[in-house]
C-alpha positions, 0 to 999 in steps of 0.5 A: 026328890029323886035325883038318881042318875042325874048329871048337870052341865052348866054353861056360863056365857060371860057378860050376856045380859037379858037384852042379849038373850031376847035379841038372840032367842031366834038364833038356832042354838038359843031357840032350841035350848029355850023351847021347853026350858024354864027361865028367868030373864031378870037376874040380878048379879052381885056387887061388884058385878064382875066375873070372879065374885059372880061365878063364886056366888053361882057355886056357893049361893053366897054374896062376896062379903060372905064367900070372900072373893070380893074382886077379880084381882088382889090389892097389889098397888106396886104391880102392873098386873096384880094377881087374880083370885084364881085359887079355890083357897080364896073361897070361904065355905063349900061349893057345888063341886065340893059337895058333888065330889063329897057325894061320889060324883065326878066333876069337870071344869073348863076355865071356870073362875076360882077353881085353880088347885081345887080337887075337881076331877078334870080341871082346866083352871082360868089362870094366866102366867103372871110371873116372868119366870114361868109360862102359860103351860106350866102355870096351867098344869100346876093349878089344874089336872095335869094329864087331862090338860096335856091331852086337851092341849095335844088335841086342841091347843092349835085352836088357841091364840093365848087368851084372845077370843074367839079362839079361846072359846073355840078351844074351850068348846072343843075341849067340852065336847071331848070331855063329855064323850070321853069322861061323861062327868056328873057335874060339868062347869064351863065358862065362855068369855067371847061376848065379854071380850067383844063388848069390852073391846067394841061396845055392848051393841057392836057388830062384834058382840053380836057375832059372838052371840051367833058363835055361841048359838052355833056352840049351843047347837053342837053341845045339844047335838052331842048330848043327844048323840051320846044319849045323855040328854035324858039324864042331864040337867042343862043350865045356861046362865049369865054372870052379869051384863055390860054398859057402854063407857067413854070416860075413865075415873082414877081416884088414886090421882086425887089421892096422890095430889093429897099426899095420901099415896107416894110414888117411887120409880113410877109405881105406888110405893106406899099408901094411906088411902087407895082406890081399888077398881072393879070397873063400874065401881071401886073400893076405897081402903084407908090405912090411916083412920084419921083420913076417914073424914077427909076422904068422906068429904072429898067423895061427897063433894065429887058426888054432889058436883055431878060432873065427875062421873061419881053417882053414889058412894057407900060406907063399908058397912053399907057396902057389906049390906049390898054384898060387897067387901065390908073391909073397905072404908067406902065403895064408889059407884060410877055414873053412866059412861064412866068406869074406874081404873087404879092409875095415878096419871089423871083424875078423869079423862076420855078413853083412848084407842085400845081401852074399854068401850064396855064395862061391868061392875055396877050395882046389879039393880040398874035398869037394863043391866040384868042377866038371865038363867035358863034350865031344863032336864030331869027334875025341872018343870018345863016352860016355867018363868020366874019374874026375878032372881038373884045370882045367889039363888042359883047355887041352892037351886042347882044343889037341890036338883042334885040332892046336895046341900050348900049349907047356909046361903044368901039365896033361896031354892027357886021352887017354881023350877022344880018338879014336885014329888 
């Protein structure tokens, strides 16, 4: 395949599902993009279907059990705010941007997960200050490209309000337009979180979530205008995708409260001091880790009882071996799936309770095959056939397909190249 002079721009719209795109297809920015784009409107995310594992799969073509980013946050029970899998070092194997740089391409990333301290040419990593002795500016500078970030903050820092939306996406959007014009990277990765934030706070069908889709439409229109003005449209493969969907929730499950009652967890000064069994939440699912092998059977019987009683929000549970077959962390003892309306937290306060004011109204993390829980993938540009439709895809198919269009190779992947989208030689 002739890949000469090809650039690629990948926009990830966090928590935008297939249903959202179907509803938004007449909004100007989306309508313009999909006019001649090839697409799949039934893309299964990864398990657990949360942001960091999903975005790592997009750029590796591998499932979490293989690329190593198995959750958003690390197992740190004693901390109120655990660290996230921010840094590139957590990814096993190569990535799309690593291969691009190995072939002499310039790269840019704006708030793309798990890129901190990577070798990306122009990098604003998604990371926040999680220690009392530092601040957001220093944390970002240490983990990304210092001079590039300094310039962006000088020009567009006034648009930000911490990590609040839509201000954060407004900053990201302005930074993207500037980056395209000044640096013209060969590969650009952008992560927008506006819809995800609104769905978490207000629910999946809320006015606030729809307003975020309208803002995305406006951003899309400006991006497409910019590509045309810079005469980059003809040589840019433009990719628009989602990482997962969301479901509405109204109740919380805290398995660690039960483990505390059983004596499997100990508390000191209000914090978990020690544990033999621990539930690490992924919103719609949860990992169960066991340090004491003698407790494997009691935990199994407890989970089976909760599932079979059908009143606690536990829909299913899987052994660690079966979790790995689903793409999740095989190091867990069990993985637990929440039923409709429920999600998991790591608290030890109360086993299950209704959500309170200020807590999530929408969540993800569930099995990706659930009904009306799929996300989407759209692509257009050089080397891409127009208006082709793939009936189904996995998020793991995206990396190999994108690599093929750039003449790159991700090596052994769990996904496959979607030949339907590629022009023939």
